[in-house]
Steps between C-alpha positions, in 0.01 A plus 500: 500500500310491828550754779523377856381705797756558776489673836793746547594655838500880447478593871830689510399707193166623639484854641224684677378861518278640771190652338164586658525257790620214280835366391498480122721215378714527185722273295735756352247762387206264446230504771434146618274541804455672836490444873218677684609644834251500787392830660729620778797290391828617647822484304833444671761713324862579573563799724544758222180405314138589582164387366218757492170501305595226251840659431849406619745778583876493555658743747816645344745781577524763228713812481350823624406707196519838680873539429562378148857497378662414174678169477754365254666839450857511376779706658423790265144526633327346197214270588 
């Protein structure tokens, strides 16, 4: 039995991770290549995201931890 070579479009399955000034490309968890980013490249992110020193941050609202309270307590006061 002979095996035939085929070319399969996997574009929609490829993901990328920003690492050390490059975008590392993966097919599921298998590294398949990279894209080198030029120095001084600017990323355009949505308004609640920020890129800084090869990292991407998300701005989120979190509860203030100074006044912690119990949650999910029943009427008898058991939490």
